[in-house]
C-alpha positions in Angstrom: 21.5 120.8 -183.8 17.7 120.3 -183.8 16.0 117.1 -182.5 13.4 115.6 -184.8 10.7 113.0 -184.0 10.0 110.1 -186.4 7.6 107.2 -186.5 8.6 104.0 -188.3 6.1 102.8 -190.9 7.2 99.1 -190.5 7.1 98.6 -186.7 5.3 101.7 -185.4 8.2 102.8 -183.1 8.4 106.5 -182.3 11.9 107.8 -181.9 13.9 111.1 -181.8 17.0 111.9 -183.7 19.5 114.7 -183.2 20.5 115.9 -186.7 22.9 118.5 -188.0 21.4 121.4 -189.8 20.8 120.9 -193.5 20.5 117.1 -193.3 17.6 116.1 -195.5 17.7 112.3 -195.4 15.5 110.5 -192.8 17.3 108.2 -190.4 16.7 104.5 -190.3 14.5 103.1 -187.4 16.8 102.2 -184.5 14.6 99.1 -183.6 13.9 97.3 -186.9 16.4 99.2 -189.3 13.6 100.2 -191.8 14.3 103.3 -193.9 10.5 103.9 -194.1 10.0 106.6 -191.4 7.8 109.6 -191.2 8.8 112.9 -189.6 6.3 114.0 -187.0 5.3 117.4 -185.8 6.8 118.0 -182.4 5.9 120.4 -179.6 8.4 123.1 -178.5 9.2 123.4 -174.8 11.1 126.4 -173.4 11.1 125.3 -169.8 9.8 128.6 -168.5 9.0 129.0 -164.8 5.6 130.2 -163.4 5.0 134.0 -163.3 5.2 133.9 -159.5 8.8 133.0 -159.7 9.7 135.6 -162.3 11.4 138.7 -160.9 10.2 140.9 -163.8 6.5 140.0 -163.3 6.0 142.8 -160.8 4.4 140.4 -158.3 
């Protein structure tokens, strides 16, 4: 299940929500309860280690 980031239009709160695939409705703000939220672009993090720690780096 992907995690999406949202910003509430009413209170400005930024929050994340774990949603099942195929869900198209935006969640309500967990702080003020407003249904007016905007989905934000989020960065992807893979958690990779540095190349010095990688056994396949040849170094």
